[in-house]
N, C-alpha and C positions, 0 to 999 in steps of 0.2 A: 581508959579501956585496955583489956586484957584479952591479945589475940593471940593465940596459937595458929602458926604457921604449919602443916605436915611438907615434908619434904622441903624444907628450908634451906637445906645447905646444897641443892640442887642449883640449875641453871635460875630458872625463872624464880624459886621462892628465896634465893640469897637477894636477886634483884630486889623482888619484892621489901625483905628484909629490911633492906637497908634503906629503900626508897620512903617505908614508914617511920623508920626510925629518925630519918632526916626530916623528916615533914611534921610528926607529931613527938617530939621530945619528952611528952608526957605520958606516952603507951606505953604499955609493957608487953614487949614482944617475945614470946615462947618458940623455939623451933623444936621440933620433934624429926628426927632424921635417922636413920638406920645406916646411913653411911656406906650402901652399896658403892659398887664403883664409881658412880657418875656424882655421888654426894660427896661434897670437897670442903673442907674446914678452911682451905686457903681461899674461899670466895669471901669470906670475910676478914676486914682489914683489922689493925689492930684498935684502932678508934673502937669497932662495933664489940669487940673484948672489952674494951674497958669502961663501957656504958652500963651502967647500973640498969638500965630498963629493958636490956636485952639476955634472955636466959636459954642456953642451950641442954636438950637431952637427948642423949644418943640412945634411942629404940626403936622399935617398929611398930610401927600401926598394928600390927596382927596380935599385938601382945595386951591382952583384956587390960590387964593389971595395971601397967605403964600409963594407958590412955586414960583409964579412969581416975589415978591418980592426977593426971595433969587436967584432965576436963574438969573436975572440982573448983580449978584458980582460973575458968575463963571466959569469957562475953562472948567472943567471937573466933568462930573455926573457919580459917582459910585454907580447903583439902586440896594438895596438889601432891602428896607423896604417891609416887607410881611408878610402873617401870614401862618406858616409854620407846625405846629405839624399835622399829619396825621390824627391820632386817634380823635384831636379836630374839623377835617374839616368832620368825618364820624358822629360827632354827629350833627354837625351845620354849613353846606358849607358859609351861607350869609357873614359872616365879610370876606372869603375868596375870595369870589368872589367881594365884594366891593372894598377890600384894594388892593389884589394883580391885579387885571385886572383895576379896574375905576381909582385906584390909578396911574398905570401905564400911562392909559393915559392921564390923568394929566400933569404928567410929560413929556409926549411928545409932549403935544401940548405947554407947557411952551418953549420949546427949540426950538419949531420952532418959536415962538415969542421972544425970547431971545437966539441967536443961542449960541451953545458951540464946543470947540474942538472934543469933543468925550464923547458920553453917553454909559457907559459901564454896561448892562443889566444882574445881576446876575439870571440866571434860576435855574433849576435844572437837575439831571440825571433824577428824578422821571417822568420826562414828557413822558422818554420811556417806561416804563411800564417794564414785565419782560421780560431780553435779548431772543431776538430770534435768534441773532448771537453772536458769541465772535471773537474779542471783541468787546464793540457797539462802533461805529464810528458813527460822528455827521450825517451821511445819516440813521442811523436808524430809521424805522417807530416810530411814536409817538402812543403812547398808554396809556394815563394816567389809571389810576386804581384807584385811590381816587377823590374827591371832591377838594382836597389840590393840587395834581398833576394836575387836569383839569384848575384849575382857574392859577397855572403857565404856562400851555401849552398855554393858551389863551394869558398871558401877554409877552408870549414869542414870539407869532405868531404874536400879535400886534405890539411890537417894530421890529420885521421883516418887516410890512408892512410898516412902518413910513420910513424904510429905501429903500425900495421900490418905494413909492409913493411921497415922499419928498427928496432922495437923502439924509437924514442926517447921521451925523456921529457914528452909530450905532454899537456895538462888542456885542454880546452873549455870556455869557460862562454858561456852563453846569457843576456846581461842582458835585463831587460824593459825597458821605457820609461823610459829616467834622465832627469833635471832636478836643476836646483839653479845654484849660482853658477860663473859662467864659461860657460855655453852659449850659442854663437852665437845670435844672435836672429830666425835664419830657421826656429827650430824652434818647435815649438807653444807652449809654455809662455812661454818669453822673448818671443816673437811675441805674444802677446797683454797681455802684462805691459807691454813698451813702447811698442805700439801705444795702450792705454789710458791710458799717462801722457801720451800727447799727444794725446787723445781722437779718433784715426783708427780706423778700423773693425775689427771683430776677425773676420776669415773664416773662417766655421765649414764644413768640407767637408758636403753631404748636409744631413741632418737634428740633425746633432751628438750622435747617439746612439751610435755606433760607442764600443766602452770598450777600455781599456789597463789593464794592470799597470803602476802608476808607482812606479819606484825611484828613492830620493833617492842623489844621485851619493855620498855620505860612505859609506852603506851597502853601496853596489859596493866601494868602497876597501877596506871590511871585510873585505868576502868575499876579494878576491884576495889580501890580508893574509893568509887562512887558508891559501888555494891554497900560499902561498908558502912556509909553513910547516910543513903538514902532512906527513906520512909519501909519500913518493912512491910507494912500492910501494900504499898505498892509491888514490891518483889517477893515474896515468900509465895513457893510454888511455880515460877516463872524460868524460861530457859532462855538466854541471850547468848548471842552469837558475838564475838568480838573478833573485828577484822576491819579492811580496811576498804573491802567491795572493789578492789583492783586486782589483777592476778600479773604474774610475772614467770615466764619460763626458766627453765634451768639453765637453758643455753644463753639468755639473756644474763643471768647471773656470771656465769662463767666467763662470759664475755668482760663483764664488769669487773671482776676482781681480778681477773689477767691483765686487765687495760691499766687499774689502779698500781697494780703493784709492778707493772712494766715488765711483765713476763710474755713469753711466746705461746699464741694459741695450740700448737703442737705437742702442748703438755694437756690437751684433751683427747679422754680414751674412752670412747664409747664402747660399752660392756653391755653383755645380754642383761633385757630387763628382768626386775624381781617380780615374783608372782605376786598378783592381784594387787598389782600399781593402781593406785588412784591417779586419773588422768586429769581432771581438772577441781578445783576447790576455789569457790570464790563468795565473800560473804555477801549478806546483805546487811545493810547497816541501820536500817530504820529502826530495830524495836530498840537498839542500844541509845540512838538518837532520844527516843521517845521516852523511856525509862529512867536513863543513868545520864540524859546531857552528856555524853560521851562522843566524840569520834577521834579518828586517829588524827595526832599532830605529827608525824613524822611519814615524810614519804618513805620510799623505799631506796632513792639514790643517795637521799641524806643518811637513812639509816644505813645501809650496808658500807658508807663511807666512814662511819662512825664506826662500824663494828672491823670494819680492815685495820683501822688507825689502832683501835685496842689491840687486836691480838699483835698486831708489828710491833706496839709498845710493851707488852705481855709476855714475851717469849717464853720466858722464865716460866711461867705458869701453867701454859698448854704443852712445852717438850715433853716433861716426864712423863705426860699423860699420853701423848703418842707413843712414848718408849713402853 
């Protein structure tokens, strides 16, 4: 099988690339990544670079020629290339619309010209906005509360429209909040870990009681693996939440990190809340269980402990990024 991972040099993409190469030594994995600030070639170890079943293309998903050239040699697309940081989208929404919406449209047009077995679009739980019903099913209304979420909702619905109009083999996944090794340190959990490591303040928005459904990255890789290998007739046109069904507050996360690192709670600094902040996200897990026979295997305590240990052991990786 020949698999294209867009955005594969980022946090989730590099974890997925490593997961698939390790599990399926006969699969060829191609990564297409523009290497913006959070795309990092250091996410690949030497063993991956020396693997003949791994190919890397430095390119932009908005580049029609590059995308079409690659798509001629692909069976499965896992599309996760996107601008992803909410705070950056509030400062400047332009790159989010350009990459997340226009880039997705270029890929969708390419698979019209060069058919693939399946196109797995990685959306986000942020398209829902604050939970109106608990748990949040795939039928929950979409109410994006940031330019990032709005751009991802646009890409999500664009992918859906290409299934409805052209009957393309599209599956949409909406992962809830991911965390784990190799995550860029502007994100909440690695930001708190790396700040605490240097005894710097941990900025907590509002009162810190906002909650999320936190999903360890390896569990998402397992879910994508299931989507790659499940009968396409069961999945095409479907939207599937990928989450744990459990919520954890920011205050709980901060306390856990400080305790694990032996740091004082005086490092916590409550700051003014950001505009449009989502207050609660909790996934329904029933559809993923029925369609994919998948459920999260790593609970939050175990996952955050593994994540803290990875950042402690890999200071060289993140110290340069923090600077």
